[in-house]
N, C-alpha and C positions, 0 to 999 in steps of 0.2 A: 739673527733677521727674520721676515715673514715673508711666504710666496705662497700664489693658486697654486696648487698641488693636484695630482690626477690619482687619487689613490685605486681606482681600479676605471676602467672603460665605461662607456653608461653614457648617460644625458646630461645637461648642464649641473645637476644637481650634485654629482658627483664631485664638485671644485669645492675644493676647500682650503681655506687659508690658513696655513700651519705653517709652524717654525724648523726653517731649514737651515743649515752652514754659512755662513759668510764666505760671499766670494774673496777668494785674493787673487792680486793681479798678477799673469804670469808676465815675463822680461818683455814681452811687449803688448801689455795690455793697459789697460786702465778699470777701475771700476766707477760705476755709475751709478750715486744715488738718484734713485727712476723719482719722474714726479709725473710720469703719466706713460701707457702703454695703450697699443692698438687692438682690436680683435679682430684677426683675417680668418678666414677658411680653413687654413691649415692648423688654424688652433682648435678648430670646431673638430676637424679629423684627427687630430693627435687626442682629444678627449676621446673620442669614439673607437679608439686604439685602432689606428688605418694609417697614422704617420709619424712614424717613432722618433724623434732628434736624431741626429748626426752623432756620430762617437763624441765623444769631450762635449756636447753641450748639455747644461741643465735638464732636468729632467720636467720640468714645467714650462708650460707653455710662454709665446710673445716674443713675436718675430723684428721687433722695434720700440725702441721707446726716446724719450727725452728724459733729460736731468741734468745733474751737477756731476760733475767729476771731482771725487772725494781720494784719490789713491790712483799711484801712475806706477808700473813696473820702471825698473830700472834701465831700462833699453829705451825708455819712449820719451821722444823730445818735441813731438807735435800737440800732444795737450799738457795742460797743466791744473793741477788743484783748483778747483772753485770755475771753472770754463762751463758754461751752457751747450750743452750739444745735445745732437739728438744720431741714434745709431740703428744701425742693419746687423740684426742677432740674428745665430742659429738657433735660439731660443732661451728662455729664462727672461724674457723682459714682465711676465707676472709677477713684481716679486717690489722689495724694497731697495734693492741694489742688485747689480749684475757688472759681470766682469766681460769687455768687448774688446776683441784685438782694437789697436790707436789705427791700423785702416782701416776699418769699418765706420770710424765717429765722423760727424758731420757738424760744423758749426749750426747754432740755430739762424735760419735766415732774418735778415733784417727785417723788420717789421710784422716776424710774427710770433705768437705768443709761445711761451717756454712749454707749455701743455700740450696748442694745437700742433708743434711740431713734432708732439711722434705720430700724427697721422701721415708724415711725408718720408720714412727713409725706405720703406718696403713698397711702396706703388711708387714711388720714384724711380728706385732701381731697378723694379722690373718694369716698368713703363719704357724707362729710356733704353735699356739693354736691351730690349724685342722689339719697339718700334722703330727708334733710330739706330741703335749701332748693328741688329742685325735686318731688320728689314729695309731700313734704310729710308725711312720717309721721307719726303722732300716737297719744300713746297708746291703747290700747285694740283699734287693727289689728292686721293681719295682715301680716306682710314675709316672702315668700318670698325668699327667697336662692338662688342656683346657685352651684354651685362652694365651699361652703361651709368646704373645708377650705383654701383659698386664703388670700392675704393678706387679700385684697379680702372675702372671706367669714366669716375668723373674728375681722376687725373689724365689719364690718355684724352679726352677730348680737350682738356684745357693745352696740354703739350699737344696733339694735336693741329691744334687749334694755332697756338703760338705762333708753332710751325710754318704755319703759312698751307697748310692744307685740310680741303674740306672733310666735316667729321660727320660720319653717320650713325648713330646710337641703337642700337636695338634695348626696348626698357619697360615696365610697364606705362601706359599711360596716363598714369597719376604722377609718374614723376618727369615727365615730359618739359612742361615747363622751367624747372627748376634747372634741367640738363642744356635748354635751350639758352637759359643764363650763363652757363657754363662755354658756349661758345658750341653746341652742338648745330650745325647746320640742317639734320634732318632726323626724325625721330621715325622709329619703326617702334610699334606695339605689336611685339613677337605673340602675342597671345590671340591676335585677332590680324597681322598681316602677316605675307612673306616676305621676309626679308630681303631673299631673292630678286623678286619682281620688283622690289622699292627701291635697290642700290640701282638694280638694271635703269628703273624711272628717271632719277637724280642725275644719274652721268652716262644718257642719251645711249645707254644698251652697253658701254664699255667695260662696266663693273669696277669693283674696288680695287686698288693699286696694292694696298696695306690690309690684311682683315688679322683683329685684336682677338684670339680666340678662349675663353673658359670653359667650355661647354663639352668641345673634346667629340667623344663618337658621333653622339646625335644629329652634331650640326656639320661633321668632315665631308658628305657630299654636297649640301648644300651649302658650304665653304667652298668650295670649290667653283662650283656654281656661279657664284658671287664674282671671284677673281675675274679682274682684266686681263688681259694679255702679258705677259712678266709680272703678274701678281705675286706678291708671297704674304702666305697664309703662319700663321706662329699662334700655336697652340699652347696658352699655359697651365690648364686648367681642364678637369676631368668630372666636370659636374654632369655630363648629359651621356657617360658612362667611357669605358677602357678602351673597346673593342669596334672599331668600325669598319665598313668596306669604304675602300677608296678606289675609285675609276681613273686608273691610270691613264687611259686614252685619253681622259677629261685634262686630265692635269697636262698634258704632252701637248695636248691640242693647242694649250692656252702657254705653255711654256712657263707655266706655275714652279714656283717652291711651298714646301711643307715644313717646316722646321718646327721641332717643340723642345719646350726649354724648363728647366727648373734653377731656382734662385739657391735656394736652402742650402741643399748638397753641395755647392759649388765648392772650391779648395778656395783656400783664404786668400791668396793671390788673387785670383779671378773676381773675387769678392771685394776686395781690395780697389783691383781698376775698375770695376764699375761704379762704387760709390767715387774714385775721383774725376770721372767723366760726369757724374751728376753733378759734381761740387762746382766744375767746369762750364758744364752748359746748362742745366737744369735752375741750379740755384739764381743765376741770374735772372733768369725769366720771373721766379718766385720773387724776389725783392725791387723788382719791377714792376710788379702788379699783376705781370700778365697770369699766372698760376697763383695755385692758392691753396693751402692744404681744406677739403671740405670736410665739415664735424658735422656730423648728425646728430649728437649727441656726448656729453659724457657723463659717467656712473664712475661711482667709486669702487675703487675693485676690490670690496666684500661682496659687489654685485657683479661679479663677474656670471653667474647663471647667469640672470637675466640681461645681460649684454648678449650672453650666445644664443640666448632662446631671441630676442631682437634682429640679432643678423641672421640667426634659420629662417627667420619669418621674410625675409628681401621685401620688408617693410622699407628700412632706412633708406637715406642719400649718402655717400661718402664714409665716412668711417666711424666708428664706435669707441670713445676712447675710457679707458679706465684709468684712474686718478688713483694717486697715492700720496699717503700724508696731509 
């Protein structure tokens, strides 16, 4: 089979469409014939040599896919050959086929196109596990989402709105109308406005109950300042750096919580539990039309370099998909 490989770290042009060994399913795995995969920030970092896959994962990128089950391991009872699925992966989605632990499979939601379903697993599992499972967002609270135009951001806006929260999102002004359509109640142009002041303004000075942050160090102090009393800050990215200064006095005064999580490196049982929670609690919202995949565009997988350039430019809204076959 063929896959996008990374012969050496570098820019988008190092990506190569190459022959690689066919995957074989383990006892608890299935093989999926990939119809589409999605470009995530982790793929860009991996291409640059900064985010190696965990042990046992394929060396090529791709943290999610959609497709059709073509083979199953002997211990698999939850999937059959011919099933249309999407899947959370530890890697290997940029390929014609991939082996997936059965616990990380999801059915394609009713009403969602098979290709577009590739836009769902990584964002759904990331947002649900952080915003709902960890930060315990509830109806009537305020959720601040950074990077509102990203795949994570567009999903978090929709899920927060569906759960009855008021959503404030930071994004470039050119993306505001689109994010408003997805349910964002308030938009902040992070290049022109101070999101701390804007959050205080729209919450009558109370602050955000939950902050979902992709920036890390550069936003740490301001995120704490934006928290409401009892607020929860969840850091899931480091686009603004790894090391920041935390004012513990400010955090104590607000009785706030700061958590940092990663999905890719979790053990299989934890990933399977998250996938199950998403299937039970998020998939019904998708099938009811309250949450939907947001796809900026589809490109053939042989144009993976162009897809990486697009995501690096931050000009897209939602997910950029790579189609196979």
